[in-house]
MDAnalysis code that builds the backbone (N, CA, C; Angstrom):
import MDAnalysis as mda
import numpy as np

u = mda.Universe.empty(633, n_residues=211, atom_resindex=np.repeat(np.arange(211), 3), trajectory=True)
u.add_TopologyAttr("name", ["N", "CA", "C"] * 211)
u.add_TopologyAttr("resid", np.arange(1, 212))
u.add_TopologyAttr("resname", ["MET", "ASP", "LYS", "LYS", "LEU", "ARG", "PRO", "PRO", "LEU", "THR", "GLY", "ARG", "THR", "GLY", "ILE", "SER", "ARG", "LEU", "ILE", "SER", "TYR", "VAL", "ASP", "ALA", "VAL", "THR", "ALA", "ILE", "ALA", "MET", "THR", "LEU", "LEU", "ILE", "LEU", "PRO", "LEU", "VAL", "ASP", "ASP", "ALA", "SER", "ARG", "ILE", "GLY", "SER", "ALA", "ASP", "LEU", "ALA", "GLY", "PHE", "ILE", "ARG", "ASP", "ASP", "THR", "TYR", "GLU", "LEU", "PHE", "ALA", "PHE", "ALA", "LEU", "SER", "PHE", "VAL", "VAL", "ILE", "PHE", "ARG", "LEU", "TRP", "LEU", "ALA", "HIS", "HIS", "HIS", "THR", "TYR", "GLU", "GLN", "VAL", "THR", "GLY", "GLY", "THR", "PRO", "ALA", "LEU", "ILE", "TRP", "ALA", "ASN", "MET", "PRO", "TRP", "MET", "LEU", "GLY", "VAL", "VAL", "PHE", "LEU", "PRO", "PHE", "PRO", "THR", "GLU", "LEU", "LEU", "ASP", "ASP", "ALA", "ASN", "ARG", "GLU", "SER", "PRO", "LEU", "ALA", "ASN", "GLY", "LEU", "TYR", "VAL", "GLY", "THR", "LEU", "ALA", "TRP", "ILE", "SER", "ALA", "PHE", "GLY", "LEU", "ILE", "GLN", "GLN", "LEU", "ILE", "ILE", "HIS", "ARG", "THR", "PRO", "GLU", "ILE", "ARG", "PRO", "PRO", "ASP", "ALA", "GLY", "PRO", "VAL", "ALA", "LEU", "ALA", "PRO", "ALA", "GLY", "ILE", "LEU", "THR", "LEU", "LEU", "MET", "LEU", "LEU", "ALA", "LEU", "ALA", "VAL", "SER", "VAL", "LEU", "PHE", "PRO", "ARG", "ILE", "GLY", "LEU", "TRP", "GLY", "LEU", "LEU", "LEU", "LEU", "PHE", "LEU", "GLN", "GLY", "PRO", "ALA", "LEU", "ARG", "LEU", "VAL", "SER", "ARG", "ILE", "ARG", "SER", "PRO", "ARG", "THR", "ARG", "GLN"])
u.atoms.positions = np.array([
    [45.217, 40.588, -34.982],
    [45.337, 42.016, -34.670],
    [46.805, 42.381, -34.495],
    [47.199, 43.514, -34.998],
    [48.564, 43.987, -34.847],
    [48.888, 44.181, -33.376],
    [50.032, 43.597, -32.939],
    [50.399, 43.705, -31.533],
    [50.589, 45.147, -31.101],
    [50.939, 46.026, -32.045],
    [51.147, 47.427, -31.695],
    [49.843, 48.095, -31.284],
    [48.708, 47.511, -31.716],
    [47.411, 48.111, -31.410],
    [46.832, 47.565, -30.113],
    [47.483, 46.571, -29.531],
    [46.961, 45.972, -28.316],
    [47.404, 46.751, -27.083],
    [46.451, 47.263, -26.296],
    [46.846, 47.942, -25.063],
    [47.500, 46.942, -24.125],
    [48.562, 47.292, -23.461],
    [49.231, 46.362, -22.559],
    [48.465, 46.212, -21.261],
    [48.798, 45.142, -20.536],
    [48.276, 45.006, -19.182],
    [48.856, 46.149, -18.359],
    [48.002, 46.935, -17.746],
    [48.470, 48.140, -17.070],
    [48.330, 48.029, -15.571],
    [49.136, 48.800, -14.862],
    [49.034, 48.889, -13.417],
    [48.097, 50.013, -13.032],
    [48.191, 50.459, -11.780],
    [47.301, 51.495, -11.275],
    [47.466, 52.805, -12.040],
    [48.706, 53.121, -12.430],
    [48.929, 54.365, -13.170],
    [48.208, 54.336, -14.501],
    [48.313, 53.216, -15.201],
    [47.656, 53.101, -16.500],
    [46.147, 53.184, -16.397],
    [45.573, 52.489, -15.419],
    [44.116, 52.508, -15.283],
    [43.648, 53.880, -14.822],
    [44.470, 54.588, -14.039],
    [44.114, 55.946, -13.619],
    [44.060, 56.886, -14.812],
    [44.994, 56.706, -15.749],
    [44.970, 57.528, -16.963],
    [43.716, 57.242, -17.780],
    [43.323, 55.969, -17.844],
    [42.108, 55.605, -18.572],
    [40.891, 56.260, -17.935],
    [40.806, 56.191, -16.609],
    [39.667, 56.785, -15.903],
    [39.629, 58.300, -16.114],
    [40.798, 58.935, -16.076],
    [40.863, 60.382, -16.313],
    [40.400, 60.724, -17.724],
    [40.765, 59.880, -18.677],
    [40.350, 60.090, -20.067],
    [38.835, 59.953, -20.195],
    [38.279, 58.936, -19.552],
    [36.834, 58.745, -19.562],
    [36.131, 59.939, -18.921],
    [36.682, 60.446, -17.827],
    [36.112, 61.620, -17.161],
    [36.071, 62.817, -18.100],
    [37.173, 63.023, -18.845],
    [37.239, 64.164, -19.763],
    [36.232, 64.016, -20.899],
    [36.142, 62.813, -21.452],
    [35.188, 62.564, -22.541],
    [33.757, 62.796, -22.059],
    [33.452, 62.320, -20.860],
    [32.111, 62.484, -20.306],
    [31.785, 63.958, -20.076],
    [32.750, 64.716, -19.551],
    [32.531, 66.143, -19.306],
    [32.266, 66.890, -20.615],
    [32.993, 66.543, -21.657],
    [32.797, 67.193, -22.960],
    [31.408, 66.870, -23.498],
    [31.006, 65.598, -23.390],
    [29.692, 65.197, -23.881],
    [28.582, 65.933, -23.142],
    [28.723, 66.094, -21.829],
    [27.711, 66.821, -21.054],
    [27.658, 68.285, -21.465],
    [28.812, 68.862, -21.788],
    [28.853, 70.262, -22.231],
    [28.185, 70.433, -23.580],
    [28.385, 69.461, -24.475],
    [27.805, 69.559, -25.816],
    [26.279, 69.573, -25.791],
    [25.691, 69.028, -24.739],
    [24.229, 68.963, -24.662],
    [23.595, 70.344, -24.691],
    [24.243, 71.328, -24.090],
    [23.636, 72.650, -23.957],
    [23.843, 73.520, -25.180],
    [24.801, 73.180, -26.039],
    [25.153, 74.060, -27.161],
    [23.981, 74.362, -28.098],
    [23.135, 73.381, -28.481],
    [21.994, 73.724, -29.343],
    [21.050, 74.737, -28.695],
    [20.832, 74.615, -27.388],
    [19.959, 75.568, -26.699],
    [20.607, 76.944, -26.626],
    [21.919, 76.984, -26.452],
    [22.628, 78.262, -26.449],
    [22.495, 78.926, -27.816],
    [22.596, 78.123, -28.865],
    [22.454, 78.658, -30.226],
    [21.052, 79.217, -30.440],
    [20.033, 78.498, -29.955],
    [18.660, 78.992, -30.076],
    [18.471, 80.272, -29.267],
    [19.047, 80.325, -28.073],
    [18.894, 81.491, -27.204],
    [19.554, 82.719, -27.801],
    [20.620, 82.519, -28.570],
    [21.314, 83.665, -29.171],
    [20.461, 84.376, -30.212],
    [19.398, 83.717, -30.669],
    [18.526, 84.318, -31.682],
    [17.266, 84.930, -31.072],
    [17.187, 84.955, -29.734],
    [15.986, 85.509, -29.100],
    [15.869, 87.006, -29.371],
    [16.973, 87.721, -29.165],
    [16.952, 89.159, -29.384],
    [15.955, 89.836, -28.466],
    [15.041, 90.555, -29.061],
    [14.014, 91.262, -28.285],
    [12.736, 90.449, -28.149],
    [12.806, 89.178, -28.560],
    [11.615, 88.329, -28.479],
    [11.275, 88.013, -27.029],
    [10.114, 87.445, -26.842],
    [9.633, 87.118, -25.511],
    [10.370, 85.898, -24.963],
    [11.038, 86.053, -23.822],
    [11.776, 84.950, -23.211],
    [10.825, 83.841, -22.777],
    [9.687, 84.216, -22.232],
    [8.710, 83.213, -21.803],
    [8.245, 82.378, -22.992],
    [8.095, 83.044, -24.138],
    [7.687, 82.326, -25.340],
    [8.757, 81.336, -25.786],
    [10.015, 81.760, -25.663],
    [11.124, 80.864, -26.029],
    [11.120, 79.621, -25.147],
    [10.944, 79.839, -23.841],
    [10.935, 78.706, -22.915],
    [9.747, 77.794, -23.197],
    [8.595, 78.415, -23.509],
    [7.407, 77.625, -23.804],
    [7.604, 76.801, -25.071],
    [8.183, 77.405, -26.107],
    [8.370, 76.712, -27.384],
    [9.437, 75.627, -27.296],
    [10.389, 75.811, -26.389],
    [11.503, 74.855, -26.288],
    [11.413, 73.995, -25.033],
    [10.207, 73.851, -24.496],
    [10.045, 73.080, -23.262],
    [10.544, 71.655, -23.421],
    [10.175, 71.011, -24.523],
    [10.575, 69.616, -24.712],
    [12.080, 69.495, -24.913],
    [12.677, 70.477, -25.608],
    [14.129, 70.467, -25.798],
    [14.846, 70.645, -24.459],
    [14.299, 71.520, -23.603],
    [14.875, 71.709, -22.268],
    [14.747, 70.436, -21.436],
    [13.616, 69.768, -21.589],
    [13.418, 68.495, -20.903],
    [14.438, 67.460, -21.383],
    [14.652, 67.393, -22.703],
    [15.606, 66.437, -23.265],
    [17.021, 66.729, -22.771],
    [17.365, 68.026, -22.680],
    [18.686, 68.402, -22.172],
    [18.850, 67.954, -20.724],
    [17.871, 68.263, -19.886],
    [17.961, 67.907, -18.465],
    [18.018, 66.392, -18.293],
    [17.198, 65.676, -19.055],
    [17.180, 64.220, -18.973],
    [18.539, 63.638, -19.344],
    [19.103, 64.100, -20.460],
    [20.380, 63.566, -20.925],
    [21.515, 63.929, -19.972],
    [21.457, 65.138, -19.400],
    [22.490, 65.551, -18.447],
    [22.490, 64.615, -17.238],
    [21.298, 64.347, -16.709],
    [21.182, 63.467, -15.548],
    [21.591, 62.041, -15.910],
    [21.180, 61.592, -17.092],
    [21.496, 60.229, -17.520],
    [23.004, 60.048, -17.665],
    [23.676, 60.987, -18.338],
    [25.127, 60.872, -18.512],
    [25.826, 60.903, -17.158],
    [25.363, 61.790, -16.272],
    [25.970, 61.841, -14.940],
    [25.787, 60.510, -14.215],
    [24.600, 59.924, -14.334],
    [24.329, 58.637, -13.667],
    [25.200, 57.534, -14.257],
    [25.381, 57.541, -15.562],
    [26.228, 56.529, -16.199],
    [27.691, 56.710, -15.799],
    [28.119, 57.974, -15.717],
    [29.493, 58.229, -15.278],
    [29.687, 57.775, -13.836],
    [28.694, 58.022, -12.993],
    [28.784, 57.622, -11.591],
    [28.893, 56.105, -11.472],
    [28.124, 55.384, -12.288],
    [28.197, 53.924, -12.278],
    [29.579, 53.457, -12.736],
    [30.126, 54.133, -13.757],
    [31.473, 53.801, -14.244],
    [32.502, 54.054, -13.137],
    [32.337, 55.157, -12.425],
    [33.245, 55.497, -11.331],
    [33.227, 54.415, -10.255],
    [32.036, 53.964, -9.861],
    [31.916, 52.933, -8.841],
    [32.521, 51.605, -9.325],
    [32.376, 51.327, -10.614],
    [32.920, 50.087, -11.163],
    [34.428, 50.005, -10.983],
    [35.099, 51.155, -11.098],
    [36.568, 51.159, -11.089],
    [37.159, 51.555, -9.730],
    [36.327, 51.676, -8.714],
    [36.825, 52.087, -7.406],
    [37.886, 51.134, -6.855],
    [37.697, 49.839, -7.066],
    [38.625, 48.850, -6.522],
    [39.416, 48.133, -7.612],
    [39.529, 48.774, -8.763],
    [40.319, 48.194, -9.857],
    [41.728, 48.764, -9.785],
    [42.716, 47.890, -9.741],
    [44.101, 48.321, -9.592],
    [44.922, 48.130, -10.860],
    [44.317, 47.590, -11.891],
    [45.041, 47.384, -13.141],
    [44.063, 47.190, -14.278],
    [44.595, 47.026, -15.474],
    [43.737, 46.861, -16.630],
    [44.228, 45.753, -17.532],
    [43.362, 45.286, -18.401],
    [43.704, 44.291, -19.406],
    [43.322, 44.852, -20.772],
    [43.841, 44.278, -21.848],
    [43.442, 44.762, -23.182],
    [41.932, 44.738, -23.383],
    [41.282, 43.663, -22.933],
    [39.827, 43.566, -23.110],
    [39.104, 44.676, -22.358],
    [39.547, 44.963, -21.145],
    [38.891, 45.998, -20.344],
    [39.089, 47.372, -20.955],
    [40.287, 47.631, -21.430],
    [40.565, 48.935, -22.036],
    [39.749, 49.125, -23.310],
    [39.705, 48.081, -24.151],
    [38.927, 48.196, -25.394],
    [37.437, 48.286, -25.120],
    [36.957, 47.666, -24.040],
    [35.529, 47.732, -23.712],
    [35.103, 49.142, -23.347],
    [36.061, 49.980, -22.932],
    [35.741, 51.370, -22.630],
    [35.489, 52.190, -23.888],
    [36.061, 51.775, -25.013],
    [35.920, 52.567, -26.234],
    [34.460, 52.653, -26.707],
    [33.732, 51.524, -26.865],
    [32.320, 51.648, -27.265],
    [31.468, 52.332, -26.210],
    [31.856, 52.198, -24.922],
    [31.131, 52.914, -23.865],
    [31.256, 54.422, -24.087],
    [32.488, 54.891, -24.321],
    [32.705, 56.316, -24.568],
    [32.052, 56.756, -25.871],
    [32.054, 55.884, -26.877],
    [31.405, 56.208, -28.150],
    [29.933, 56.521, -27.933],
    [29.275, 55.716, -27.103],
    [27.870, 55.959, -26.812],
    [27.649, 57.278, -26.097],
    [28.521, 57.586, -25.135],
    [28.391, 58.838, -24.381],
    [28.600, 60.043, -25.305],
    [29.591, 59.957, -26.176],
    [29.868, 61.065, -27.099],
    [28.743, 61.217, -28.125],
    [28.124, 60.104, -28.510],
    [27.060, 60.128, -29.516],
    [25.744, 60.641, -28.954],
    [25.526, 60.499, -27.649],
    [24.229, 60.818, -27.046],
    [23.727, 62.236, -27.326],
    [24.587, 63.275, -27.374],
    [24.059, 64.603, -27.701],
    [23.340, 64.669, -29.051],
    [23.705, 63.790, -29.997],
    [23.030, 63.812, -31.305],
    [21.570, 63.391, -31.212],
    [21.249, 62.197, -30.665],
    [19.823, 61.866, -30.535],
    [19.087, 62.792, -29.579],
    [19.818, 63.388, -28.622],
    [19.178, 64.362, -27.735],
    [18.670, 65.551, -28.529],
    [19.470, 66.005, -29.511],
    [19.079, 67.135, -30.359],
    [17.856, 66.805, -31.206],
    [17.634, 65.529, -31.504],
    [16.479, 65.126, -32.316],
    [15.184, 65.128, -31.520],
    [15.293, 65.190, -30.202],
    [14.104, 65.133, -29.350],
    [13.465, 66.509, -29.237],
    [12.631, 66.836, -30.195],
    [11.881, 68.087, -30.144],
    [10.401, 67.770, -30.293],
    [9.575, 68.811, -30.325],
    [8.130, 68.596, -30.407],
    [7.737, 67.821, -31.658],
    [8.455, 68.069, -32.764],
    [8.116, 67.408, -34.017],
    [8.396, 65.904, -33.963],
    [9.391, 65.513, -33.169],
    [9.777, 64.096, -33.109],
    [9.373, 63.429, -31.798],
    [8.472, 64.064, -31.071],
    [8.117, 63.539, -29.748],
    [7.605, 62.111, -29.833],
    [6.869, 61.786, -30.889],
    [6.317, 60.440, -31.050],
    [6.974, 59.704, -32.206],
    [8.184, 60.081, -32.547],
    [8.904, 59.425, -33.637],
    [9.585, 58.150, -33.137],
    [9.239, 56.985, -33.696],
    [9.910, 55.749, -33.276],
    [11.413, 55.790, -33.531],
    [11.819, 56.447, -34.630],
    [13.236, 56.509, -34.968],
    [14.006, 57.374, -33.974],
    [13.486, 58.588, -33.687],
    [14.173, 59.499, -32.764],
    [14.231, 58.917, -31.355],
    [13.085, 58.436, -30.876],
    [13.062, 57.866, -29.526],
    [13.875, 56.576, -29.446],
    [13.788, 55.769, -30.501],
    [14.543, 54.523, -30.526],
    [16.034, 54.768, -30.559],
    [16.446, 55.789, -31.318],
    [17.873, 56.107, -31.384],
    [18.383, 56.584, -30.029],
    [17.557, 57.366, -29.351],
    [17.951, 57.886, -28.039],
    [18.049, 56.760, -27.002],
    [16.973, 55.999, -26.859],
    [16.962, 54.925, -25.864],
    [17.944, 53.822, -26.259],
    [18.090, 53.586, -27.557],
    [19.046, 52.585, -28.018],
    [20.473, 52.954, -27.653],
    [20.785, 54.247, -27.711],
    [22.119, 54.698, -27.301],
    [22.338, 54.453, -25.817],
    [21.320, 54.699, -25.018],
    [21.425, 54.435, -23.574],
    [21.618, 52.940, -23.316],
    [20.898, 52.105, -24.072],
    [21.034, 50.664, -23.914],
    [22.439, 50.204, -24.303],
    [22.979, 50.828, -25.357],
    [24.347, 50.524, -25.807],
    [25.359, 50.823, -24.693],
    [25.239, 52.004, -24.097],
    [26.160, 52.395, -23.029],
    [26.026, 51.449, -21.840],
    [24.794, 51.134, -21.468],
    [24.562, 50.243, -20.328],
    [25.147, 48.856, -20.593],
    [24.982, 48.367, -21.826],
    [25.481, 47.030, -22.167],
    [26.999, 46.960, -22.044],
    [27.690, 47.994, -22.505],
    [29.147, 47.961, -22.427],
    [29.645, 48.254, -21.015],
    [28.821, 48.919, -20.215],
    [29.148, 49.025, -18.800],
    [29.082, 47.660, -18.132],
    [28.074, 46.873, -18.504],
    [27.941, 45.516, -17.979],
    [29.110, 44.643, -18.431],
    [29.507, 44.781, -19.697],
    [30.633, 44.005, -20.217],
    [31.906, 44.310, -19.435],
    [32.122, 45.579, -19.110],
    [33.300, 45.942, -18.314],
    [33.262, 45.264, -16.948],
    [32.092, 45.236, -16.330],
    [31.980, 44.592, -15.028],
    [32.226, 43.091, -15.132],
    [31.766, 42.479, -16.220],
    [32.011, 41.054, -16.423],
    [33.502, 40.766, -16.570],
    [34.202, 41.633, -17.292],
    [35.649, 41.457, -17.465],
    [36.364, 41.583, -16.124],
    [35.965, 42.587, -15.340],
    [36.572, 42.773, -14.012],
    [36.283, 41.565, -13.127],
    [35.058, 41.059, -13.207],
    [34.666, 39.896, -12.413],
    [35.506, 38.671, -12.763],
    [35.814, 38.508, -14.044],
    [36.547, 37.335, -14.511],
    [38.067, 37.530, -14.458],
    [38.513, 38.690, -13.991],
    [39.954, 38.969, -13.915],
    [40.287, 39.412, -12.488],
    [40.308, 38.508, -11.538],
    [40.531, 38.891, -10.131],
    [41.899, 39.502, -9.871],
    [42.882, 39.246, -10.770],
    [44.223, 39.771, -10.532],
    [44.316, 41.286, -10.673],
    [43.274, 41.934, -11.215],
    [43.315, 43.391, -11.328],
    [42.544, 44.066, -10.194],
    [42.219, 43.281, -9.156],
    [41.535, 43.808, -7.983],
    [42.293, 43.412, -6.729],
    [42.162, 44.177, -5.656],
    [42.838, 43.815, -4.402],
    [42.371, 42.454, -3.907],
    [43.238, 41.704, -3.220],
    [42.856, 40.375, -2.715],
    [41.650, 40.406, -1.775],
    [41.503, 41.507, -1.040],
    [40.409, 41.592, -0.076],
    [39.159, 42.256, -0.643],
    [39.151, 42.478, -1.948],
    [37.983, 43.121, -2.568],
    [36.793, 42.168, -2.561],
    [35.623, 42.714, -2.346],
    [34.419, 41.898, -2.365],
    [34.039, 41.505, -3.777],
    [33.025, 40.680, -3.928],
    [32.601, 40.244, -5.260],
    [32.027, 41.406, -6.072],
    [32.196, 41.322, -7.377],
    [31.649, 42.340, -8.270],
    [30.139, 42.130, -8.375],
    [29.383, 43.165, -8.083],
    [27.913, 43.079, -8.141],
    [27.465, 43.257, -9.593],
    [27.127, 42.155, -10.235],
    [26.727, 42.192, -11.643],
    [25.232, 42.435, -11.820],
    [24.451, 42.123, -10.796],
    [22.995, 42.213, -10.925],
    [22.498, 43.615, -11.274],
    [22.985, 44.689, -10.620],
    [22.464, 46.026, -10.955],
    [22.658, 46.391, -12.432],
    [23.865, 46.165, -12.947],
    [24.122, 46.508, -14.348],
    [23.352, 45.590, -15.292],
    [23.227, 44.328, -14.913],
    [22.490, 43.393, -15.757],
    [21.013, 43.748, -15.848],
    [20.413, 44.046, -14.692],
    [18.998, 44.419, -14.680],
    [18.776, 45.737, -15.408],
    [19.706, 46.700, -15.202],
    [19.572, 47.990, -15.883],
    [19.614, 47.816, -17.392],
    [20.509, 46.976, -17.881],
    [20.607, 46.746, -19.323],
    [19.340, 46.105, -19.866],
    [18.800, 45.132, -19.141],
    [17.559, 44.488, -19.572],
    [16.399, 45.483, -19.613],
    [16.323, 46.339, -18.601],
    [15.250, 47.341, -18.566],
    [15.421, 48.358, -19.682],
    [16.674, 48.716, -20.003],
    [16.938, 49.621, -21.112],
    [16.462, 49.009, -22.428],
    [16.742, 47.743, -22.620],
    [16.311, 47.066, -23.846],
    [14.786, 46.989, -23.915],
    [14.157, 46.768, -22.770],
    [12.691, 46.747, -22.728],
    [12.130, 48.130, -23.043],
    [12.757, 49.185, -22.478],
    [12.326, 50.554, -22.770],
    [12.530, 50.881, -24.240],
    [13.593, 50.354, -24.843],
    [13.833, 50.553, -26.275],
    [12.708, 49.937, -27.093],
    [12.310, 48.717, -26.746],
    [11.221, 48.061, -27.461],
    [9.925, 48.851, -27.328],
    [9.659, 49.361, -26.123],
    [8.437, 50.142, -25.896],
    [8.451, 51.424, -26.718],
    [9.590, 52.131, -26.752],
    [9.672, 53.412, -27.464],
    [9.504, 53.236, -28.967],
    [9.898, 52.083, -29.489],
    [9.790, 51.840, -30.926],
    [8.416, 51.281, -31.294],
    [7.929, 50.344, -30.497],
    [6.666, 49.689, -30.813],
    [5.447, 50.509, -30.416],
    [5.615, 51.389, -29.440],
    [4.492, 52.215, -28.968],
    [4.927, 53.682, -28.985],
    [4.939, 54.301, -30.169],
    [5.470, 55.668, -30.318],
    [4.806, 56.698, -29.414],
    [3.531, 56.507, -29.105],
    [2.841, 57.489, -28.269],
    [3.392, 57.496, -26.844],
    [3.940, 56.380, -26.417],
    [4.563, 56.319, -25.086],
    [5.915, 57.005, -25.113],
    [6.689, 56.767, -26.179],
    [7.971, 57.446, -26.366],
    [8.923, 57.263, -25.199],
    [9.483, 58.387, -24.733],
    [10.482, 58.347, -23.667],
    [9.893, 57.974, -22.308],
    [8.574, 57.986, -22.196],
    [7.980, 57.588, -20.921],
    [8.300, 56.131, -20.608],
    [8.711, 55.391, -21.641],
    [9.115, 54.006, -21.408],
    [10.313, 53.893, -20.485],
    [11.083, 54.994, -20.366],
    [12.242, 54.988, -19.469],
    [11.835, 54.899, -18.002],
    [10.541, 55.117, -17.730],
    [10.071, 54.946, -16.355],
    [10.230, 53.502, -15.891],
    [10.407, 52.595, -16.844],
    [10.659, 51.202, -16.488],
    [11.928, 51.045, -15.658],
    [12.832, 52.017, -15.773],
    [14.092, 51.941, -15.029],
    [13.855, 51.990, -13.518],
    [12.704, 52.525, -13.110],
    [12.386, 52.549, -11.680],
    [12.127, 51.150, -11.131],
    [11.997, 50.177, -12.038],
    [11.803, 48.799, -11.598],
    [13.121, 48.140, -11.189],
    [14.245, 48.845, -11.396],
    [15.540, 48.251, -11.058],
    [15.620, 47.907, -9.571],
    [15.176, 48.823, -8.719],
    [15.221, 48.582, -7.282],
    [14.413, 47.363, -6.867],
    [13.112, 47.295, -7.239],
    [12.325, 46.103, -6.905],
    [12.914, 44.819, -7.480],
    [13.451, 44.898, -8.703],
    [14.040, 43.708, -9.316],
    [15.267, 43.236, -8.537],
    [16.078, 44.177, -8.061],
    [17.252, 43.822, -7.266],
    [16.846, 43.168, -5.948],
    [15.788, 43.706, -5.336],
    [15.319, 43.113, -4.080],
    [14.800, 41.701, -4.323],
    [14.140, 41.493, -5.464],
    [13.638, 40.160, -5.802],
    [14.795, 39.185, -6.002],
    [15.819, 39.622, -6.709],
    [16.995, 38.775, -6.931],
    [17.654, 38.438, -5.599],
    [17.726, 39.426, -4.717],
    [18.337, 39.201, -3.405],
    [17.554, 38.164, -2.603],
    [16.223, 38.227, -2.665],
    [15.402, 37.258, -1.940],
    [15.579, 35.858, -2.502],
    [15.700, 35.760, -3.824],
    [15.876, 34.449, -4.460],
    [17.220, 33.841, -4.073],
    [18.239, 34.705, -3.973],
    [19.582, 34.222, -3.652],
    [19.758, 33.889, -2.166],
    [18.991, 34.544, -1.323],
    [19.165, 34.374, 0.131],
    [19.038, 32.935, 0.583],
    [17.972, 32.189, 0.190],
    [17.871, 30.787, 0.632],
    [19.058, 29.950, 0.174],
    [19.558, 30.212, -1.050],
    [20.683, 29.455, -1.555],
    [21.932, 29.737, -0.728],
    [22.084, 31.019, -0.316],
    [23.253, 31.384, 0.489],
    [23.233, 30.677, 1.833],
    [22.043, 30.578, 2.437],
    [21.918, 29.934, 3.750],
    [22.232, 28.433, 3.671],
    [21.863, 27.837, 2.519],
    [22.137, 26.419, 2.353],
    [23.629, 26.167, 2.219],
])
């Protein structure tokens, strides 16, 4: 790889600029979610508003779901970097596919309409994008975990279990949405298993910690 393309090891200023850039990209992606609905609303004219809402119920649901999902992913990214004081080339590059997934998400969101409600391709593309973002969030945490010099000496251990379990559940939801089209996005309810799974992992680790 050309050395000119390699991001340098950065201090707090550099990582702050990266976080600000990620924040801006995320905000733009969240804004793009509403644009298709705004375009549809501009054609209502004298038509019945209740009818518009009724006809676009699933699209409104997809917008709300994606808005909450992107916000949740951004919040997880924010928590990941709370105690990061520097960056490495690997960490900086790992943010690029994460942002790519966030920017891409409005596209599969637009495909989620009544006609594609049970489409394996539409649902798979949507859930697959979420799995992609989650996976690269986990990769970033792994890099931070393996690079202690970019964290304060008194920082606690990086909690990898939440991101790891979330990624596994996302992949499971992806398989469900593709293999069982009638279930579709309801497969994302599997994400509610993250809490119980974390408690199970904690119980398994507790005896080892005591020893």
